[in-house]
A tleap script that builds the chain and sets N, CA, C and O, in Angstrom:
source leaprc.protein.ff14SB
mol = sequence {
  NMET SER ASP LEU ASN GLU ASN ASN ALA VAL
  THR ALA VAL PRO ALA ALA GLU SER THR ALA
  ALA LEU ALA HIE PHE ARG ALA SER LEU GLN
  PHE GLU THR ASP CYS ALA ASP VAL ALA GLY
  ALA LEU ALA GLY GLY SER PRO GLY PHE VAL
  LEU LEU ASP VAL ARG SER PRO ALA MET PHE
  ALA GLN GLY HIE ILE PRO GLY ALA VAL ASN
  LEU MET HIE GLY LYS ILE ILE ALA SER LYS
  LEU ALA ASP TYR PRO ALA ASP THR LEU PHE
  VAL THR TYR CYS ALA GLY PRO HIE CYS ASN
  GLY ALA THR ARG GLY ALA ILE ARG LEU ALA
  GLN LEU GLY ARG PRO VAL LYS VAL MET ILE
  GLY GLY VAL THR GLY TRP LEU ASP GLU GLY
  PHE ALA LEU ALA ARG HIE ASP ALA CALA
}
set mol.1.N position { 87.856 128.906 123.689 }
set mol.1.CA position { 88.772 127.791 123.315 }
set mol.1.C position { 87.935 126.554 122.933 }
set mol.1.O position { 88.310 125.821 122.018 }
set mol.2.N position { 86.825 126.319 123.614 }
set mol.2.CA position { 86.063 125.188 123.372 }
set mol.2.C position { 85.476 125.090 121.892 }
set mol.2.O position { 85.234 124.022 121.331 }
set mol.3.N position { 85.285 126.323 121.353 }
set mol.3.CA position { 84.725 126.315 119.954 }
set mol.3.C position { 85.753 125.677 118.955 }
set mol.3.O position { 85.398 125.129 117.911 }
set mol.4.N position { 87.087 125.796 119.372 }
set mol.4.CA position { 88.160 125.205 118.436 }
set mol.4.C position { 88.041 123.713 118.590 }
set mol.4.O position { 88.508 123.074 117.648 }
set mol.5.N position { 87.493 122.996 119.616 }
set mol.5.CA position { 87.490 121.657 119.787 }
set mol.5.C position { 86.204 120.969 119.467 }
set mol.5.O position { 85.954 119.864 119.951 }
set mol.6.N position { 85.341 121.618 118.630 }
set mol.6.CA position { 84.015 121.022 118.289 }
set mol.6.C position { 84.327 119.662 117.648 }
set mol.6.O position { 85.280 119.567 116.875 }
set mol.7.N position { 83.489 118.522 117.968 }
set mol.7.CA position { 83.709 117.366 117.372 }
set mol.7.C position { 83.305 117.387 115.739 }
set mol.7.O position { 82.218 117.736 115.280 }
set mol.8.N position { 84.362 116.965 115.064 }
set mol.8.CA position { 84.153 116.977 113.716 }
set mol.8.C position { 85.127 115.927 113.077 }
set mol.8.O position { 85.965 115.410 113.816 }
set mol.9.N position { 85.079 115.621 111.913 }
set mol.9.CA position { 85.932 114.577 111.396 }
set mol.9.C position { 87.439 114.794 111.586 }
set mol.9.O position { 88.225 113.861 111.750 }
set mol.10.N position { 87.765 115.998 111.555 }
set mol.10.CA position { 89.255 116.469 111.791 }
set mol.10.C position { 89.720 116.289 113.161 }
set mol.10.O position { 90.827 115.800 113.387 }
set mol.11.N position { 88.843 116.701 114.183 }
set mol.11.CA position { 89.122 116.721 115.562 }
set mol.11.C position { 88.745 115.509 116.351 }
set mol.11.O position { 89.177 115.361 117.495 }
set mol.12.N position { 87.901 114.577 115.744 }
set mol.12.CA position { 87.360 113.494 116.490 }
set mol.12.C position { 88.439 112.507 116.940 }
set mol.12.O position { 88.331 111.870 117.988 }
set mol.13.N position { 89.506 112.400 116.095 }
set mol.13.CA position { 90.678 111.592 116.494 }
set mol.13.C position { 91.806 112.643 116.796 }
set mol.13.O position { 92.227 113.386 115.910 }
set mol.14.N position { 92.254 112.671 118.024 }
set mol.14.CA position { 93.282 113.552 118.443 }
set mol.14.C position { 94.557 113.382 117.626 }
set mol.14.O position { 94.907 112.260 117.258 }
set mol.15.N position { 95.279 114.512 117.329 }
set mol.15.CA position { 96.614 114.407 116.697 }
set mol.15.C position { 97.621 113.558 117.537 }
set mol.15.O position { 97.520 113.466 118.761 }
set mol.16.N position { 98.492 113.009 116.886 }
set mol.16.CA position { 99.569 112.195 117.650 }
set mol.16.C position { 100.446 113.266 118.399 }
set mol.16.O position { 100.548 114.439 118.039 }
set mol.17.N position { 101.076 112.692 119.508 }
set mol.17.CA position { 101.950 113.581 120.171 }
set mol.17.C position { 103.169 113.884 119.278 }
set mol.17.O position { 103.484 113.165 118.329 }
set mol.18.N position { 103.828 114.987 119.641 }
set mol.18.CA position { 104.798 115.491 118.704 }
set mol.18.C position { 106.010 114.479 118.425 }
set mol.18.O position { 106.541 114.445 117.315 }
set mol.19.N position { 106.383 113.732 119.384 }
set mol.19.CA position { 107.471 112.907 119.068 }
set mol.19.C position { 107.036 111.571 118.067 }
set mol.19.O position { 107.850 111.016 117.329 }
set mol.20.N position { 105.867 111.243 118.166 }
set mol.20.CA position { 105.282 110.251 117.348 }
set mol.20.C position { 105.192 110.955 115.876 }
set mol.20.O position { 105.652 110.392 114.883 }
set mol.21.N position { 104.610 112.133 115.825 }
set mol.21.CA position { 104.417 112.829 114.591 }
set mol.21.C position { 105.734 112.910 113.887 }
set mol.21.O position { 105.864 112.582 112.707 }
set mol.22.N position { 106.748 113.373 114.668 }
set mol.22.CA position { 108.157 113.612 114.064 }
set mol.22.C position { 108.601 112.334 113.572 }
set mol.22.O position { 109.094 112.343 112.444 }
set mol.23.N position { 108.526 111.214 114.196 }
set mol.23.CA position { 109.030 109.856 113.697 }
set mol.23.C position { 108.335 109.606 112.439 }
set mol.23.O position { 108.960 109.266 111.434 }
set mol.24.N position { 106.987 109.768 112.450 }
set mol.24.CA position { 106.172 109.288 111.192 }
set mol.24.C position { 106.588 110.085 110.019 }
set mol.24.O position { 106.930 109.548 108.965 }
set mol.25.N position { 106.558 111.507 110.216 }
set mol.25.CA position { 106.921 112.213 108.956 }
set mol.25.C position { 108.375 112.135 108.516 }
set mol.25.O position { 108.684 112.240 107.329 }
set mol.26.N position { 109.186 111.965 109.403 }
set mol.26.CA position { 110.607 111.649 108.959 }
set mol.26.C position { 110.650 110.423 108.153 }
set mol.26.O position { 111.248 110.401 107.077 }
set mol.27.N position { 109.977 109.300 108.678 }
set mol.27.CA position { 110.052 108.049 108.138 }
set mol.27.C position { 109.334 108.257 106.701 }
set mol.27.O position { 109.819 107.690 105.723 }
set mol.28.N position { 108.363 108.938 106.588 }
set mol.28.CA position { 107.715 109.047 105.178 }
set mol.28.C position { 108.634 109.433 104.141 }
set mol.28.O position { 108.479 109.022 102.991 }
set mol.29.N position { 109.580 110.196 104.466 }
set mol.29.CA position { 110.606 110.691 103.523 }
set mol.29.C position { 111.599 109.712 103.050 }
set mol.29.O position { 112.382 109.972 102.136 }
set mol.30.N position { 111.567 108.564 103.683 }
set mol.30.CA position { 112.332 107.340 103.329 }
set mol.30.C position { 111.647 106.705 102.157 }
set mol.30.O position { 112.316 106.023 101.381 }
set mol.31.N position { 110.340 106.883 101.968 }
set mol.31.CA position { 109.557 106.100 101.004 }
set mol.31.C position { 109.152 106.998 99.927 }
set mol.31.O position { 108.884 106.454 98.855 }
set mol.32.N position { 109.049 108.369 100.009 }
set mol.32.CA position { 108.632 109.172 98.947 }
set mol.32.C position { 109.414 110.406 98.796 }
set mol.32.O position { 110.167 110.810 99.681 }
set mol.33.N position { 109.235 111.005 97.671 }
set mol.33.CA position { 109.834 112.299 97.408 }
set mol.33.C position { 108.833 113.023 96.576 }
set mol.33.O position { 107.829 112.409 96.216 }
set mol.34.N position { 109.009 114.289 96.230 }
set mol.34.CA position { 108.096 115.038 95.534 }
set mol.34.C position { 108.707 115.598 94.119 }
set mol.34.O position { 109.896 115.558 93.802 }
set mol.35.N position { 107.667 116.112 93.366 }
set mol.35.CA position { 108.092 116.622 91.929 }
set mol.35.C position { 109.189 117.686 92.051 }
set mol.35.O position { 110.174 117.642 91.315 }
set mol.36.N position { 109.021 118.668 93.000 }
set mol.36.CA position { 110.061 119.670 93.042 }
set mol.36.C position { 111.349 119.201 93.413 }
set mol.36.O position { 112.342 119.683 92.868 }
set mol.37.N position { 111.457 118.210 94.382 }
set mol.37.CA position { 112.731 117.742 94.655 }
set mol.37.C position { 113.341 116.919 93.643 }
set mol.37.O position { 114.562 116.988 93.496 }
set mol.38.N position { 112.650 116.151 92.927 }
set mol.38.CA position { 113.062 115.442 91.671 }
set mol.38.C position { 113.580 116.441 90.600 }
set mol.38.O position { 114.656 116.289 90.023 }
set mol.39.N position { 112.785 117.406 90.395 }
set mol.39.CA position { 113.239 118.498 89.411 }
set mol.39.C position { 114.485 119.112 89.702 }
set mol.39.O position { 115.363 119.274 88.854 }
set mol.40.N position { 114.578 119.480 90.981 }
set mol.40.CA position { 115.817 120.149 91.376 }
set mol.40.C position { 117.265 119.154 91.344 }
set mol.40.O position { 118.401 119.503 91.021 }
set mol.41.N position { 116.828 117.937 91.754 }
set mol.41.CA position { 117.881 117.016 91.528 }
set mol.41.C position { 118.405 116.760 90.146 }
set mol.41.O position { 119.605 116.693 89.879 }
set mol.42.N position { 117.391 116.617 89.257 }
set mol.42.CA position { 117.744 116.425 87.688 }
set mol.42.C position { 118.431 117.653 87.210 }
set mol.42.O position { 119.354 117.525 86.405 }
set mol.43.N position { 118.043 118.933 87.663 }
set mol.43.CA position { 118.536 119.990 87.125 }
set mol.43.C position { 120.109 120.124 87.475 }
set mol.43.O position { 120.867 120.786 86.766 }
set mol.44.N position { 120.492 119.492 88.535 }
set mol.44.CA position { 121.852 119.461 89.034 }
set mol.44.C position { 122.649 118.656 88.161 }
set mol.44.O position { 123.873 118.740 88.263 }
set mol.45.N position { 122.123 117.870 87.297 }
set mol.45.CA position { 122.961 116.945 86.338 }
set mol.45.C position { 123.291 115.625 86.802 }
set mol.45.O position { 123.455 114.704 86.001 }
set mol.46.N position { 123.405 115.463 88.127 }
set mol.46.CA position { 123.788 114.082 88.580 }
set mol.46.C position { 122.959 113.877 89.815 }
set mol.46.O position { 123.386 114.153 90.936 }
set mol.47.N position { 121.694 113.358 89.569 }
set mol.47.CA position { 120.647 113.307 90.589 }
set mol.47.C position { 120.931 112.245 91.644 }
set mol.47.O position { 120.471 112.388 92.777 }
set mol.48.N position { 121.676 111.177 91.317 }
set mol.48.CA position { 121.936 110.069 92.302 }
set mol.48.C position { 120.796 109.119 92.327 }
set mol.48.O position { 120.693 108.378 93.305 }
set mol.49.N position { 119.913 109.052 91.345 }
set mol.49.CA position { 118.887 107.993 91.256 }
set mol.49.C position { 118.583 107.887 89.809 }
set mol.49.O position { 119.010 108.697 88.986 }
set mol.50.N position { 117.795 106.817 89.503 }
set mol.50.CA position { 117.146 106.564 88.143 }
set mol.50.C position { 115.787 106.830 88.377 }
set mol.50.O position { 115.161 106.275 89.280 }
set mol.51.N position { 115.240 107.757 87.506 }
set mol.51.CA position { 113.811 108.068 87.522 }
set mol.51.C position { 113.094 107.151 86.624 }
set mol.51.O position { 113.421 107.117 85.438 }
set mol.52.N position { 112.105 106.368 87.092 }
set mol.52.CA position { 111.503 105.192 86.364 }
set mol.52.C position { 110.037 105.524 86.115 }
set mol.52.O position { 109.240 105.572 87.052 }
set mol.53.N position { 109.683 105.750 84.866 }
set mol.53.CA position { 108.322 105.855 84.494 }
set mol.53.C position { 107.679 104.493 84.211 }
set mol.53.O position { 108.022 103.768 83.278 }
set mol.54.N position { 106.764 104.223 85.055 }
set mol.54.CA position { 106.184 102.894 85.020 }
set mol.54.C position { 105.073 102.651 84.252 }
set mol.54.O position { 104.489 101.568 84.277 }
set mol.55.N position { 104.697 103.699 83.483 }
set mol.55.CA position { 103.452 103.608 82.526 }
set mol.55.C position { 103.906 102.867 81.271 }
set mol.55.O position { 105.059 102.496 81.056 }
set mol.56.N position { 102.781 102.689 80.416 }
set mol.56.CA position { 103.083 102.019 79.140 }
set mol.56.C position { 103.933 102.905 78.249 }
set mol.56.O position { 104.004 104.126 78.383 }
set mol.57.N position { 104.614 102.151 77.270 }
set mol.57.CA position { 105.398 102.808 76.293 }
set mol.57.C position { 104.632 103.849 75.584 }
set mol.57.O position { 105.195 104.909 75.311 }
set mol.58.N position { 103.417 103.652 75.263 }
set mol.58.CA position { 102.639 104.640 74.634 }
set mol.58.C position { 102.375 105.926 75.446 }
set mol.58.O position { 102.461 107.046 74.943 }
set mol.59.N position { 102.069 105.709 76.653 }
set mol.59.CA position { 101.903 106.933 77.507 }
set mol.59.C position { 103.131 107.614 77.678 }
set mol.59.O position { 103.140 108.845 77.705 }
set mol.60.N position { 104.261 106.892 77.807 }
set mol.60.CA position { 105.661 107.523 77.928 }
set mol.60.C position { 105.982 108.371 76.607 }
set mol.60.O position { 106.498 109.488 76.638 }
set mol.61.N position { 105.647 107.761 75.565 }
set mol.61.CA position { 105.840 108.529 74.288 }
set mol.61.C position { 104.958 109.849 74.226 }
set mol.61.O position { 105.358 110.803 73.559 }
set mol.62.N position { 103.928 109.897 74.824 }
set mol.62.CA position { 102.948 110.999 74.858 }
set mol.62.C position { 103.453 112.127 75.630 }
set mol.62.O position { 103.117 113.293 75.420 }
set mol.63.N position { 104.347 111.712 76.615 }
set mol.63.CA position { 104.787 112.818 77.563 }
set mol.63.C position { 105.333 112.265 78.792 }
set mol.63.O position { 104.577 111.676 79.565 }
set mol.64.N position { 106.743 112.413 79.086 }
set mol.64.CA position { 107.227 111.935 80.149 }
set mol.64.C position { 108.150 112.984 80.743 }
set mol.64.O position { 108.447 113.998 80.112 }
set mol.65.N position { 108.604 112.724 81.976 }
set mol.65.CA position { 109.551 113.624 82.589 }
set mol.65.C position { 110.991 113.442 81.981 }
set mol.65.O position { 111.534 112.347 81.834 }
set mol.66.N position { 111.508 114.590 81.666 }
set mol.66.CA position { 112.836 114.411 80.974 }
set mol.66.C position { 113.931 113.687 81.765 }
set mol.66.O position { 114.189 113.984 82.932 }
set mol.67.N position { 114.573 112.710 81.070 }
set mol.67.CA position { 115.453 111.993 81.872 }
set mol.67.C position { 115.134 110.607 82.331 }
set mol.67.O position { 115.976 109.750 82.598 }
set mol.68.N position { 113.759 110.459 82.401 }
set mol.68.CA position { 113.151 109.274 82.890 }
set mol.68.C position { 113.407 108.099 81.881 }
set mol.68.O position { 113.610 108.270 80.679 }
set mol.69.N position { 113.372 106.921 82.499 }
set mol.69.CA position { 113.587 105.594 81.892 }
set mol.69.C position { 112.235 104.917 81.914 }
set mol.69.O position { 111.634 104.865 82.987 }
set mol.70.N position { 111.708 104.397 80.829 }
set mol.70.CA position { 110.456 103.799 80.914 }
set mol.70.C position { 110.528 102.212 81.034 }
set mol.70.O position { 111.126 101.550 80.185 }
set mol.71.N position { 109.967 101.703 81.998 }
set mol.71.CA position { 109.862 100.273 82.453 }
set mol.71.C position { 108.515 100.136 83.063 }
set mol.71.O position { 108.332 100.679 84.152 }
set mol.72.N position { 107.527 99.463 82.482 }
set mol.72.CA position { 106.157 99.261 83.085 }
set mol.72.C position { 106.491 98.487 84.321 }
set mol.72.O position { 107.461 97.739 84.444 }
set mol.73.N position { 105.553 98.757 85.250 }
set mol.73.CA position { 105.691 98.133 86.622 }
set mol.73.C position { 105.576 96.655 86.474 }
set mol.73.O position { 106.231 95.924 87.217 }
set mol.74.N position { 104.799 96.179 85.579 }
set mol.74.CA position { 104.636 94.672 85.460 }
set mol.74.C position { 105.764 94.023 84.796 }
set mol.74.O position { 105.813 92.795 84.722 }
set mol.75.N position { 106.670 94.776 84.310 }
set mol.75.CA position { 107.857 94.325 83.607 }
set mol.75.C position { 109.123 94.452 84.373 }
set mol.75.O position { 110.182 94.242 83.781 }
set mol.76.N position { 109.121 94.781 85.656 }
set mol.76.CA position { 110.252 95.088 86.506 }
set mol.76.C position { 110.605 93.714 87.013 }
set mol.76.O position { 109.946 93.146 87.884 }
set mol.77.N position { 111.749 93.166 86.391 }
set mol.77.CA position { 112.437 92.007 86.826 }
set mol.77.C position { 113.810 92.110 86.884 }
set mol.77.O position { 114.358 93.009 86.246 }
set mol.78.N position { 114.560 91.211 87.654 }
set mol.78.CA position { 115.980 91.252 87.913 }
set mol.78.C position { 116.785 91.562 86.576 }
set mol.78.O position { 117.655 92.432 86.527 }
set mol.79.N position { 116.459 90.863 85.627 }
set mol.79.CA position { 117.226 90.975 84.382 }
set mol.79.C position { 117.170 92.301 83.642 }
set mol.79.O position { 118.122 92.722 82.984 }
set mol.80.N position { 116.028 92.933 83.775 }
set mol.80.CA position { 115.949 94.384 83.269 }
set mol.80.C position { 116.680 95.314 84.108 }
set mol.80.O position { 116.873 96.451 83.677 }
set mol.81.N position { 117.096 94.990 85.213 }
set mol.81.CA position { 117.930 95.989 86.107 }
set mol.81.C position { 119.284 95.616 86.255 }
set mol.81.O position { 119.988 96.211 87.071 }
set mol.82.N position { 119.801 94.545 85.442 }
set mol.82.CA position { 121.086 93.904 85.570 }
set mol.82.C position { 122.254 95.074 85.252 }
set mol.82.O position { 123.392 94.984 85.712 }
set mol.83.N position { 121.862 96.046 84.505 }
set mol.83.CA position { 123.069 97.026 84.069 }
set mol.83.C position { 123.119 98.119 85.230 }
set mol.83.O position { 123.955 99.018 85.134 }
set mol.84.N position { 122.304 98.076 86.259 }
set mol.84.CA position { 122.467 99.043 87.371 }
set mol.84.C position { 122.986 98.435 88.649 }
set mol.84.O position { 122.545 97.388 89.124 }
set mol.85.N position { 123.918 99.135 89.153 }
set mol.85.CA position { 124.640 98.675 90.438 }
set mol.85.C position { 123.492 98.412 91.503 }
set mol.85.O position { 122.457 99.079 91.516 }
set mol.86.N position { 123.776 97.335 92.437 }
set mol.86.CA position { 122.691 96.873 93.368 }
set mol.86.C position { 122.286 98.041 94.233 }
set mol.86.O position { 121.178 98.023 94.770 }
set mol.87.N position { 123.142 99.096 94.409 }
set mol.87.CA position { 122.743 100.186 95.374 }
set mol.87.C position { 122.030 101.319 94.688 }
set mol.87.O position { 121.700 102.300 95.355 }
set mol.88.N position { 121.773 101.252 93.413 }
set mol.88.CA position { 121.057 102.171 92.590 }
set mol.88.C position { 119.700 102.528 93.213 }
set mol.88.O position { 118.826 101.675 93.366 }
set mol.89.N position { 119.549 103.809 93.569 }
set mol.89.CA position { 118.133 104.191 94.119 }
set mol.89.C position { 117.323 104.534 92.886 }
set mol.89.O position { 117.722 105.328 92.034 }
set mol.90.N position { 116.022 103.818 92.828 }
set mol.90.CA position { 115.048 104.044 91.844 }
set mol.90.C position { 113.991 104.964 92.404 }
set mol.90.O position { 113.644 104.840 93.579 }
set mol.91.N position { 113.461 105.889 91.610 }
set mol.91.CA position { 112.399 106.744 91.980 }
set mol.91.C position { 111.291 106.462 90.858 }
set mol.91.O position { 111.489 106.684 89.664 }
set mol.92.N position { 110.138 105.962 91.368 }
set mol.92.CA position { 109.199 105.622 90.443 }
set mol.92.C position { 108.048 106.675 90.374 }
set mol.92.O position { 107.811 107.422 91.322 }
set mol.93.N position { 107.369 106.697 89.244 }
set mol.93.CA position { 106.334 107.474 88.977 }
set mol.93.C position { 105.333 107.016 88.051 }
set mol.93.O position { 105.678 106.178 87.218 }
set mol.94.N position { 104.079 107.458 88.067 }
set mol.94.CA position { 103.018 107.062 86.981 }
set mol.94.C position { 102.185 108.381 86.664 }
set mol.94.O position { 102.640 109.521 86.754 }
set mol.95.N position { 101.049 108.083 86.324 }
set mol.95.CA position { 100.200 109.158 85.838 }
set mol.95.C position { 99.795 110.226 86.902 }
set mol.95.O position { 99.637 111.398 86.560 }
set mol.96.N position { 99.639 109.846 88.114 }
set mol.96.CA position { 99.298 110.819 89.147 }
set mol.96.C position { 98.748 110.243 90.306 }
set mol.96.O position { 98.818 109.031 90.511 }
set mol.97.N position { 98.185 111.064 91.108 }
set mol.97.CA position { 97.628 110.583 92.452 }
set mol.97.C position { 96.484 109.524 92.303 }
set mol.97.O position { 96.230 108.712 93.192 }
set mol.98.N position { 95.829 109.593 91.137 }
set mol.98.CA position { 94.704 108.661 90.968 }
set mol.98.C position { 95.206 107.208 90.511 }
set mol.98.O position { 94.383 106.308 90.348 }
set mol.99.N position { 96.600 106.998 90.305 }
set mol.99.CA position { 97.169 105.857 89.792 }
set mol.99.C position { 98.151 105.235 90.740 }
set mol.99.O position { 98.989 105.924 91.321 }
set mol.100.N position { 98.044 103.808 90.917 }
set mol.100.CA position { 98.881 103.185 91.944 }
set mol.100.C position { 100.105 102.487 91.160 }
set mol.100.O position { 100.746 101.612 91.742 }
set mol.101.N position { 100.367 102.792 90.108 }
set mol.101.CA position { 101.486 102.165 89.264 }
set mol.101.C position { 102.732 102.404 89.984 }
set mol.101.O position { 103.519 101.469 90.135 }
set mol.102.N position { 102.994 103.603 90.457 }
set mol.102.CA position { 104.236 103.949 90.980 }
set mol.102.C position { 104.448 103.064 92.288 }
set mol.102.O position { 105.562 102.596 92.525 }
set mol.103.N position { 103.403 102.849 93.103 }
set mol.103.CA position { 103.464 102.073 94.134 }
set mol.103.C position { 103.745 100.475 93.762 }
set mol.103.O position { 104.492 99.758 94.428 }
set mol.104.N position { 103.084 100.085 92.696 }
set mol.104.CA position { 103.344 98.713 92.430 }
set mol.104.C position { 104.779 98.488 91.803 }
set mol.104.O position { 105.381 97.428 91.973 }
set mol.105.N position { 105.284 99.514 91.088 }
set mol.105.CA position { 106.598 99.433 90.678 }
set mol.105.C position { 107.585 99.473 91.903 }
set mol.105.O position { 108.624 98.814 91.891 }
set mol.106.N position { 107.251 100.201 92.868 }
set mol.106.CA position { 108.190 100.343 94.003 }
set mol.106.C position { 108.033 99.069 94.784 }
set mol.106.O position { 109.047 98.768 95.413 }
set mol.107.N position { 107.003 98.233 94.904 }
set mol.107.CA position { 106.927 97.089 95.469 }
set mol.107.C position { 107.796 96.002 94.795 }
set mol.107.O position { 108.518 95.229 95.426 }
set mol.108.N position { 107.655 96.021 93.434 }
set mol.108.CA position { 108.487 95.045 92.711 }
set mol.108.C position { 110.097 95.268 92.819 }
set mol.108.O position { 110.929 94.362 92.870 }
set mol.109.N position { 110.339 96.570 92.840 }
set mol.109.CA position { 111.757 96.961 93.130 }
set mol.109.C position { 112.282 96.436 94.440 }
set mol.109.O position { 113.340 95.815 94.541 }
set mol.110.N position { 111.398 96.751 95.529 }
set mol.110.CA position { 111.688 96.341 96.923 }
set mol.110.C position { 111.761 94.818 96.998 }
set mol.110.O position { 112.613 94.268 97.697 }
set mol.111.N position { 110.916 94.173 96.316 }
set mol.111.CA position { 110.995 92.559 96.305 }
set mol.111.C position { 112.341 92.201 95.720 }
set mol.111.O position { 112.853 91.140 96.079 }
set mol.112.N position { 112.928 92.936 94.904 }
set mol.112.CA position { 114.191 92.607 94.111 }
set mol.112.C position { 115.373 93.018 94.968 }
set mol.112.O position { 116.522 92.762 94.610 }
set mol.113.N position { 115.083 93.688 96.156 }
set mol.113.CA position { 116.177 94.151 97.072 }
set mol.113.C position { 116.689 95.577 96.658 }
set mol.113.O position { 117.684 96.063 97.196 }
set mol.114.N position { 115.994 96.214 95.709 }
set mol.114.CA position { 116.501 97.465 95.317 }
set mol.114.C position { 115.998 98.679 96.165 }
set mol.114.O position { 114.837 98.664 96.574 }
set mol.115.N position { 116.822 99.723 96.444 }
set mol.115.CA position { 116.368 100.949 97.009 }
set mol.115.C position { 115.429 101.589 96.179 }
set mol.115.O position { 115.636 101.635 94.966 }
set mol.116.N position { 114.312 102.143 96.736 }
set mol.116.CA position { 113.326 102.760 95.856 }
set mol.116.C position { 112.495 103.778 96.818 }
set mol.116.O position { 112.277 103.616 98.019 }
set mol.117.N position { 112.112 104.788 96.057 }
set mol.117.CA position { 111.155 105.870 96.610 }
set mol.117.C position { 110.000 106.042 95.528 }
set mol.117.O position { 110.143 105.608 94.385 }
set mol.118.N position { 108.981 106.621 95.901 }
set mol.118.CA position { 107.872 106.864 94.948 }
set mol.118.C position { 107.864 108.488 94.932 }
set mol.118.O position { 107.911 109.185 95.946 }
set mol.119.N position { 107.794 108.962 93.596 }
set mol.119.CA position { 107.515 110.362 93.437 }
set mol.119.C position { 106.170 110.644 93.488 }
set mol.119.O position { 105.439 110.274 92.569 }
set mol.120.N position { 105.669 111.352 94.599 }
set mol.120.CA position { 104.130 111.622 94.665 }
set mol.120.C position { 103.829 112.551 93.747 }
set mol.120.O position { 104.625 113.434 93.429 }
set mol.121.N position { 102.660 112.426 93.251 }
set mol.121.CA position { 102.021 113.417 92.309 }
set mol.121.C position { 102.043 112.815 90.819 }
set mol.121.O position { 101.069 112.971 90.082 }
set mol.122.N position { 103.085 112.185 90.444 }
set mol.122.CA position { 103.285 111.567 89.273 }
set mol.122.C position { 103.299 112.765 88.146 }
set mol.122.O position { 103.674 113.902 88.428 }
set mol.123.N position { 102.874 112.404 86.919 }
set mol.123.CA position { 102.864 113.287 85.821 }
set mol.123.C position { 102.018 114.501 86.092 }
set mol.123.O position { 102.327 115.618 85.677 }
set mol.124.N position { 100.903 114.235 86.826 }
set mol.124.CA position { 99.837 115.324 87.183 }
set mol.124.C position { 100.580 116.308 87.994 }
set mol.124.O position { 100.616 117.500 87.685 }
set mol.125.N position { 101.232 115.767 89.134 }
set mol.125.CA position { 101.933 116.730 89.975 }
set mol.125.C position { 103.051 117.488 89.266 }
set mol.125.O position { 103.283 118.678 89.474 }
set mol.126.N position { 103.718 116.725 88.425 }
set mol.126.CA position { 104.811 117.467 87.702 }
set mol.126.C position { 104.359 118.666 86.789 }
set mol.126.O position { 105.024 119.699 86.711 }
set mol.127.N position { 103.207 118.464 86.116 }
set mol.127.CA position { 102.610 119.526 85.478 }
set mol.127.C position { 102.032 120.600 86.349 }
set mol.127.O position { 102.088 121.783 86.012 }
set mol.128.N position { 101.485 120.208 87.449 }
set mol.128.CA position { 100.793 121.128 88.396 }
set mol.128.C position { 102.046 122.104 88.904 }
set mol.128.O position { 101.870 123.305 89.108 }
set mol.129.N position { 103.156 121.533 89.058 }
set mol.129.CA position { 104.373 122.447 89.615 }
set mol.129.C position { 104.936 123.268 88.293 }
set mol.129.O position { 105.936 123.976 88.415 }
set mol.130.N position { 104.370 123.165 87.245 }
set mol.130.CA position { 104.846 123.999 86.171 }
set mol.130.C position { 106.015 123.415 85.320 }
set mol.130.O position { 106.599 124.106 84.486 }
set mol.131.N position { 106.301 122.230 85.543 }
set mol.131.CA position { 107.418 121.611 84.811 }
set mol.131.C position { 106.964 120.958 83.468 }
set mol.131.O position { 105.859 120.430 83.349 }
set mol.132.N position { 107.865 121.024 82.486 }
set mol.132.CA position { 107.422 120.536 81.101 }
set mol.132.C position { 107.727 118.925 80.982 }
set mol.132.O position { 108.552 118.327 81.674 }
set mol.133.N position { 107.032 118.438 80.131 }
set mol.133.CA position { 107.243 116.997 79.728 }
set mol.133.C position { 108.074 116.932 78.413 }
set mol.133.O position { 108.032 117.829 77.571 }
set mol.134.N position { 108.792 115.868 78.302 }
set mol.134.CA position { 109.446 115.487 77.101 }
set mol.134.C position { 108.560 114.691 76.271 }
set mol.134.O position { 107.831 113.892 76.859 }
set mol.135.N position { 108.492 114.776 74.922 }
set mol.135.CA position { 107.642 113.964 74.147 }
set mol.135.C position { 108.297 113.246 73.020 }
set mol.135.O position { 109.281 113.783 72.512 }
set mol.136.N position { 107.934 112.252 72.623 }
set mol.136.CA position { 108.560 111.412 71.423 }
set mol.136.C position { 107.274 111.067 70.496 }
set mol.136.O position { 106.263 110.457 70.844 }
set mol.137.N position { 107.568 111.599 69.265 }
set mol.137.CA position { 106.599 111.168 68.169 }
set mol.137.C position { 106.711 109.855 67.791 }
set mol.137.O position { 107.815 109.365 67.554 }
set mol.138.N position { 105.465 109.093 67.690 }
set mol.138.CA position { 105.516 107.727 67.298 }
set mol.138.C position { 106.126 107.670 65.816 }
set mol.138.O position { 105.886 108.542 64.980 }
set mol.139.N position { 106.789 106.762 65.620 }
set mol.139.CA position { 107.313 106.619 64.110 }
set mol.139.C position { 106.401 105.833 63.185 }
set mol.139.O position { 106.713 105.666 62.006 }
savepdb mol mol.pdb
quit
């Protein structure tokens, strides 16, 4: 059994006790969702959230998740959200795990008092899961 406990980067810090781990992982779902869950909700026709693509309009036009609304994270202000009821849940995404735009957008939404989650994986995760993007040709 001692062979399993050799000191390495994984085992050097012990895992949290189960009650702490349970609280942590349950709490994480209050802040994030994943591509498969978003796809399932969108397929149902009434997802209960607004999917917000926080990338540039040019990137959005090249390919975005069907049903997403484009609003760059730097342009998220109260007046742009005025048409949405105050309790509208927003789910932000950007290019992928290498991009922090979804987090930046989530911060701006939270600062405005809006419910928000981040879709982990972004466009990269969406494609990795085998889902298609919608595209708009530039006029």
